[in-house]
C-alpha positions, 0 to 999 in steps of 0.5 A, a space after each residue: 456533475 459527472 463522475 468517472 470511474 476509470 479503472 484497468 482492474 474493476 472495483 466489484 460490482 456491489 462496490 459499484 453499486 454502492 459508489 453509483 448510490 453515493 454519486 447519484 444521491 448527491 445529484 451527481 453523474 456516474 461513469 465507468 471506464 473499465 478494463 480499458 486498453 490504452 491510455 488514449 481510452 482514458 484521455 476521451 473519457 476524461 475530457 469532460 469529467 468533473 472528477 475521477 476515481 482510480 486505483 492503480 492507475 496512471 493519472 499522468 500529466 497527459 491525462 491531466 492536459 485531457 481531463 480540462 474541466 477535471 477539479 478533483 481526482 481520488 485514489 481509491 487506496 492509501 497508495 498514491 504514487 501513480 498521481 501526478 501531484 505536480 500537473 495536479 497542482 498545476 491544473 489546480 486539480 485535489 488530489 486525494 487518496 483514501 487512507 485507512 480503508 484497505 489497512 486491514 486487509 494488507 495486515 492480514 496479507 501480511 500475515 498470511 506470507 507470514 505463516 505461510 513462511 513460518 510453516 515452510 510453505 505448508 511443506 509437511 516438515 516441522 516449522 515454526 511459530 509467531 508466538 512469542 517473536 518479535 516484529 518490528 513495523 518500520 512506520 506506524 501508519 493505518 496498516 502498522 495498527 492494524 498489524 500491532 492488533 493481529 500481533 498481539 492475538 497471536 502473542 508477538 512482542 511489537 516494535 516500530 519506528 517512525 520519526 513522524 508519529 508520537 512515541 505515546 501513540 505507538 506506546 499507547 497501541 500496545 507497541 514499543 517505539 524505538 529510536 532508530 531503524 538500526 535498532 528496530 532491525 537488530 531487535 525484530 525477527 520479522 520486519 514488516 514495511 509499512 513506508 511510501 515510495 518517495 525520493 528518501 525512501 527509494 532504495 533504502 532498504 537494503 545490506 546496511 539494515 539487513 545485516 543487523 536482522 537476527 539469525 532466521 529473520 524475515 522481511 515482509 514488503 507489502 509497500 513499494 518494490 521500489 523502496 528495496 535496494 533489491 541488489 544489496 538483498 540478493 547479496 545478503 541473502 547469498 551471504 545469510 541462508 537464513 534470511 527470508 523475503 516475503 513481498 505483495 509484489 515481485 521484484 524487477 529480479 525475481 527470476 533470480 530468486 527462483 533460481 537461487 532462494 528456493 524456499 526462502 522467498 514468496 511474492 504474490 501473482 499481483 499487487 494484492 494487498 487491498 485485493 478484498 471485497 470488504 476493501 474494494 468496497 471501503 475504499 471506492 466508497 470512501 473516494 465517492 464520499 469524498 468528492 461528493 463533500 469536496 463539490 458540497 462544502 469544499 472539504 479537502 482533508 485527504 488532500 495530498 497536493 499542494 495547493 497552487 
């Protein structure tokens, strides 16, 4: 089988070596398409691929149409909104992600931004500490579990809201479960977002919730920019000079933040939560192993689209 690794932002060479080792050992051929410039290049490369591994690369209906032999596509990472799941299902293609492989990297970035904010961007002035502060986790998946572990080391009080996770599981991780989002946002000085971007969550974080946050509150977003109602966030920050916003991806109105909210926000130059050598290797190798297992036994453990 031909496995195509199609990455506009390539894996590290050491990750490619390990991905290739997994593929070749199982009798498959690995082909690379890196730093491509146009969708057409991807279409051509995918034409005879039996499987694909991508990162943030867009796999839409056009890619699916071009990839006539494709049976499985794996997004090396947790989020998979770059995959057209409906198109995959319509063509009997299994779509997967690799949950948990970059969770610690994302959690460490979130805490890095939090420390930066607490110490005033290292401006030499008196800052504050995370010790004793409250951290709210909006959703309790793999990243939030890592967040909770790190928070315990900082001596933070940790709370979480997730209607899809049993409260016993949350409590078992040393985190206090809460019943509503309103309780989470009104209780916690730091709230960290770990929700996907879908029809229910897009633009869901806005004035209603942000207005509830305590004095000196900080919103941390390592999820997706689409979950933020950017206009309402700006409105709340204009009304409340104490509120800060830290994000792993710049909002569409980033220029406005630079104009009005100096010292109260931080945006990474590009989405980099998973950009560590370890996460790079983990996600890529996991994707290769999932493809090998799929062809060997039909394993669909991490499938994210519905069968046809």
